[in-house]
N, C-alpha and C positions, 0 to 999 in steps of 0.2 A: 594418507597423502601419497601421491604418485612419486615414482623415482625421479621424474622430471623436476618436481617441485622440491624434493629433498636435495637435489644437487644444484638448485638454483642459487644457493648462497655462495657457491664457489666463485661466482662472478663478482660478488660484492661482499668480501670477507667482513664478518662482524656486524653486518647490517641489522640482524635481528636484535642483538644485544643493545645496539644503539637506539633501538626504537622502544625499549622497555618503558622509559619515562613517558614517551610520546603516547604509547598505547594506553597507559594509565590515565594520562591527561585527556585523551580522546574519549575514553570510557566515561570519565567524569562529565565531560561535555555532553555526551549522549544520554547519560543516565543520571545526571545531577538534578538539583532542584527538588522536585517531588519524586525522586527516584524513578523518573520516567524519561524516555528519550526526548530530547529537545531538538526539534527540527530547525536547523540554522541555515540550511543551504538553499532555500528557494528564493527566486527573484519575485518580488511583488507580494510578499507575505506580510505587509504592514497594515492591513485593515482598510486600505484606501480604495479597494476595488469592489466594495459591497454595493450591489444594485439598489438604488434608492427605492425601487418598487417593493422591496422586501419589508414586510411590516414588523414593528417591534414586538417583543414578547410581552404578553400581559400575564402577570403573576397571579395565579389563583391560589390564595393562601389556604393553609389547613391540610395540604396533601400529606398523606402518611402511607408508607408502603415500601416494598423491596423490589429490586430489579436486578437481574443478572444479564450481562452482555458478554458474549464470547466471540472470539474470532481473531482477526488479522493482527499479526505482530506489527506490521506497518501502520495500522490504524490505532494501535493501542495508545500512543501519545495523544492523538486527537480525541478518542473516545474518553480517555481519562480526564482530559481538560473539560470536555463537555459535561461529564458526570460531576466533576468538582464544582463547576459553575452552577449546575442545576441543584446540587445538594446545598450550596450556599444560599440559594433562594428558597429551598424546601428542606429545612434542617431535620425534619422527621422522616425523610426518605433515606434509603440505603441502596446504593448502587455498587455492585461488584463487577469489575472489568477483568476478563480473562484473556490474555494475549497468547493463545496457544497456536496461532497460525490459522489461516482461513480454512484450509482443507481439513485440518484436524478438528476444528470447531464445528464444521458442518455436520459431523456425526452427532455431536452433542445436540445441535439444534434440531436435526431430523428426529432424534429419539426423545427429545425433551430432557436430556441429562444436563448436569452441571458439575464441574469440578468442586464447586462449593460444598457439595455433599461430602467430599473427602477432606474438607478443611483447608483447601488451597485458596486462601483469601487474598486474591491479587490486589484488589482495592475495595475498601468499604469503609463505612463510618463506624468502626469498632466491631461490627458483626458482619457476617456474610450476607450476601444478597439472597435472592430467592433460590429455591432448590432446583429450579429448571431454567433453562436459557430462553428468555422471551425474545431477545433480539440477537441476530447474528451480524457481526461486523465482518464484511468480506471485501478483500481487495480484488476480487474477480466475481463475475456473474456465476450463479448456480448453473450447472449443466442441466440439460433436459432430464437426464436420468436422476439427478439429485432432486429436481422439482417433482418428478413422478414419485420418488421415494417419500418425499414430504406429503404429497397428496394422498398416498396410500395410507399413511399414518393418521392424517388429520382430516381428510375429506375435501381439502381445498389446497390451492397453490400458495406458497409463501409470497407475500407482497414484496416486491423489489423497490427500494427507496434510495436513489442516489442522494448522498449528503455532502459530497465534496468532490473536487477534481484533484488528481494527482498525476504523477508520471514516474515511469521507471527510467533511471539514468544508467549510463555505462560509465564505470569508474576505473581509473588507473592511478598508479602512484603519482604523486605531485610532480616528480621530476621527469615523468615520461613525456617526450616531445610530440606524441601523436596529436595531430590537429583536427582530424575528422575521421569518421567511419560511415559507410553506408549500411543500410539494413542487410544487404547481401553480404558485406564483409562481417557484420556481427554474426550472421548465420554461419559463415565460413569458419569463424573463430569458435563459436560455442556449439554449433549443431553437428550432428552425426549424419543427418540425411541430406543436408544441403538443398533444401527445397526451393531456395531462391536462385539456384544455378551457379553459385560461387564455389570454386574449388576450395578444399580444406586449407585453412590458414593456421600454421603451427608455429611460425616464428615472426618476429617483429618486422623483418624486411618485407614479408608477404603482406603485412598490414600497412605498408607505405613508408616505413622508417628505413629508407635505403642508405642514408648517409649518417645514421646514428650509431653510437657505440652499442646500442641494443639490437642492431640489425639482424645478427645471426643468433641472437639469444631466443630460447623458447618462450612462448607465451604461457603463463601460469593462469589457470582458470579458477574462478571462485564463483559461488552462487548460493542459492537457498536450498534447504532440504525439502523433502516431498510433502511436508505439512503446509508448505507456503503457497498462498494464493498468488504471490508475486512470481513464483517459479512457473505456475501454470499460465499466467498471463504472458510471461516472457516467451514461453514455448509457443503459445498460440499465435502471438502477434509477430515477434521477431523471427521465430523459426518456422512459421507457418505450420504449426502442429507437428513439427519434427521433434526427434529426441535429442537430448543433450549428450555431449560426449561423456564417456565414463571418467575422463580425467578431470572433470569439474570437482573441485573440493567444496562440498556442500556444508553450509553453516546453519546452525539452528535459528539464527536471527540476523536481521539486517545490520545491527550494530557490530556484531562479531565478524560479519563478512567485511565490513568497511575497515575494521582494525586489521584484518588479514591483508587486505589490499594495501593499506598504509605501510605495512611492514615488508612488503615484497616489491622491489622495483620492476619485476617482470610481470606483475599481476594485472589482470583485468577482471572485473566483476560487474554484476547488475544488482541494483537495489532501488528502493524508493528514492526519489529525487531529494527528499528532505534530509537524508542522512549524509549530506555533504559536510566534510570537515577540512581543515587546512592541510592535512597530511595526504589528501587525495585530490583528484580533480575529475570533473565530468567531461566527457568527450562529446562534442557536437555530432549529431546524427542526421544523415540525409536519407530520405526515402529512396531516391534514385541518384546515380552518380552525377547527373547533370543538374541536380537541385541543390539549393543552399543547405548546409548542415546547420542544425539548430540545437540550442540548449533548451531545457525545459524552463519556462517562465510563465507568468500569469497570462501573457498574450499568446504565446505559442501553444500552451496547453488548452486554454479555454477556446481558442479558435480552431483547434483540431489540427494545426499544422505540424506540431511536434509529433514525430512518428510513434512514440511510445507513451502517449497520454492515455489516461484511463479515468473512469469514475470509481469512487469508493462507495460502498453500499451498506445500508442496514436492511436486513431481511426481517420481516414482521409476520408473526402469527396472527393474521387478521381474518377471522371468519367472516365471509361476505354477509352472513345473516346475523352477526352478533356485533357487540361493541368491544372496543379495545379496553384492556385493563387501565384504570385511571392513571397510574404512574407511567405506564407505557405511553399512553396518549399524551400526557402532559410533557414527558421528555421529548417525544417526537415533535410536539408543537414548538418546544424550545429550540431544538436542532434546526427547524425550518423557519426560524425567526431571524430578525436582524442581529440580535445578540448571539444567537447560535452560529450564524455565518461569520460574525466578527471573531468568534472563538476559532472557527475553522481557519481564518486568515492568520490569527495570532499564532496558531500552531504550525504555520508555514505550509499549509495546504491551500488549495485554490477554491474560493467560495463559488456557489452556484449562482446562476442568474435568476431573476424574478420569475420568469416563465417556468423554469424547472421547479422552483419552490411552490408555485401555485399548483402545478400538476401533482407534486408530492402531497400537498394538503388535500387536494381533491381526491386522490386515490385513497388516502387514509381516512377520508370522511371527516376531516378536521377543518375544511374550508367552510365558511358560513354558507348555508344553503346547499351544501354538497349532498349528492345522493350516494348512499353506501351501496356499492355494487361489486361485482367480480373484478379483480385486478386486470388491467389491460395486458394484452400479450406483450411479453418482454421483448425488447429490441436491443440489438448490438449498438453501442455508441458509434456515431457516424465516423469518427476518426479511426476506430478500429476496423470498420468495414473498408475504409479507403485504403488502409495499409495492407490489408490481407487480400485485396483483389489482385 
């Protein structure tokens, strides 16, 4: 922790002790139920936005086998819900979900390793999943170097399959009166290189709170650690591939970061939009100073108008000249079905449209009459390209 953050409590005596019960309650809210983070903070996550063109899932009974999925901490609640739904339809299947963070899990995926070999059973039906990671859940796209590393090991590129839309939100304490920020201001607050041309912003008056009691108080920065795909996405889009300040207090997971922001009235952080709780608030973000500032919602994210929207991916070991493992193929069919996308919505992420689902099934060779061929060249999501121009 930085000296700045150690001394922050002098402005609000006793504030941390007062949040002990709140932190416990928030952790229960985030990790309750199935011992997994419940995303309660997204607008439009009620299942009503499923494209009618998406076909329902047809259950092929008698499936038996194991599957290990490793990756994003942000995606873990979603993947765990999808896995639970799938296993309820196929009781003889076993799916293990490892939420180690996108960047950390990529190494497992590239090398074909799994924490299940060490007995770290994150989720399964009594026993571990398979001994190798068949699917990578990532909140960012693989880099070209990572794809080349995969190709070196396997002889083909990993197939990129978007399965949901999400957004990174900017969070502050619930009592912080900040009304909006631009991407340039976000870069000025979090970035070290200021590639958007904004001067460094170190206190709340520089962030626009001129008449607030916070005006001359320092801004306390929170973020994700280096294992996180959310961290890499945030650097790429918000900071234009600049570096983060050394004063960012990095947390191992999104839930712990949100709890830290909830306990610190001077805090600001970034995390998946679904980690919103009553003790924090999301700040509307504008791409440019003269544009409207927007919160993440089903409309702003799926239309690409929210500046920090993103796709969430499953990466698949699909040999262009071979067939998918039956459990892998059936699970991906479920994810890309109406029931699968309803699960996406119930998990408070944003479902895909019918065109993207059809493309996924075509690429996977799961669309009726589809030709199995080499994956199409990966492309950046349109909204990310617009933001980074």
